[in-house]
C-alpha positions in Angstrom: -120.2 -110.6 45.1 -123.1 -110.0 42.7 -122.9 -113.5 41.3 -122.4 -115.1 44.8 -125.5 -113.3 46.1 -127.5 -114.2 43.0 -126.6 -117.9 43.6 -127.6 -117.7 47.2 -130.8 -115.9 46.3 -131.6 -118.6 43.7 -131.1 -121.3 46.4 -133.3 -119.5 48.9 -136.1 -119.0 46.4 -135.9 -122.6 45.2 -138.1 -125.5 46.4 -135.0 -127.5 47.5 -135.1 -129.0 50.9 -131.3 -128.9 51.3 -128.4 -126.8 50.0 -124.7 -126.7 50.5 -122.5 -123.7 50.1 -118.8 -123.9 49.4 -115.9 -121.7 48.5 -115.0 -121.6 44.8 -111.6 -123.2 44.2 -110.2 -122.3 40.8 -108.6 -125.4 39.3 -105.7 -125.3 36.8 -106.8 -125.7 33.2 -110.2 -124.2 33.7 -111.6 -120.8 32.5 -112.2 -119.8 36.2 -108.5 -120.5 37.0 -107.4 -118.2 34.1 -109.8 -115.5 35.2 -108.5 -115.8 38.8 -105.0 -115.6 37.6 -105.8 -112.4 35.7 -107.6 -110.9 38.7 -105.1 -111.6 41.4 -102.3 -114.1 40.8 -100.8 -113.7 44.2 -104.0 -114.6 45.9 -104.4 -117.6 43.7 -100.9 -118.8 44.5 -101.8 -118.9 48.2 -105.0 -120.9 47.6 -105.1 -124.6 48.6 -106.5 -126.2 45.5 -108.2 -129.1 47.4 -109.8 -127.2 50.2 -113.4 -126.2 49.6 -113.9 -125.2 53.3 -110.7 -123.3 53.8 -110.8 -120.2 56.0 -108.3 -118.6 53.6 -109.7 -118.7 50.1 -108.7 -117.2 46.8 -111.8 -115.0 46.6 -111.3 -113.7 50.1 -107.6 -112.9 49.5 -108.4 -111.3 46.1 -111.4 -109.3 47.1 -111.2 -108.9 50.8 -114.5 -110.7 51.4 -114.9 -112.9 54.5 -116.4 -116.0 52.8 -117.0 -117.7 56.2 -119.6 -114.9 56.9 -121.1 -115.1 53.5 -121.5 -118.9 53.8 -122.9 -118.7 57.3 -125.4 -116.0 56.1 -126.4 -118.2 53.2 -127.1 -121.2 55.4 -129.1 -119.0 57.8 -131.2 -117.5 55.0 -131.7 -120.9 53.4 -132.6 -122.9 56.4 -133.9 -120.6 59.1 -135.6 -117.9 57.1 -137.5 -120.3 55.0 -139.8 -122.3 57.3 -141.6 -123.8 54.3 -138.6 -126.2 53.9 -138.6 -127.4 57.5 -141.2 -130.2 57.2 -139.4 -131.9 54.2 -136.0 -131.3 55.8 -137.0 -133.0 59.0 -138.5 -135.9 57.2 -135.5 -136.6 55.0 -132.5 -135.7 57.3 -131.5 -137.7 60.4 -131.3 -135.5 63.5 -127.6 -136.3 63.9 -126.8 -134.9 60.5 -128.9 -131.9 61.0 -127.0 -131.0 64.2 -123.7 -131.5 62.5 -124.7 -129.1 59.7 -124.9 -126.2 62.1 -121.9 -126.8 64.3 
């Protein structure tokens, strides 16, 4: 969670107008996959390798963290608690896309 929160904090402090937050999906043949296998192989076996927006993720299964809540909180902090971004965001994003982002 420390690294996840550090990544969210970095995005919130940045000058970016947009950010997207996804679940980490360890892929076979990568160092992250090897680490995930060591940490909790059973949770990794249950992970869908193609689903970055899955409700049931490896990290959630391995560590008991509700990643949906973490991601929702990240979006809230990034977009709603940083009004300095709003003017650039409204200029560059069509309203339809903006609405879809928060459904």
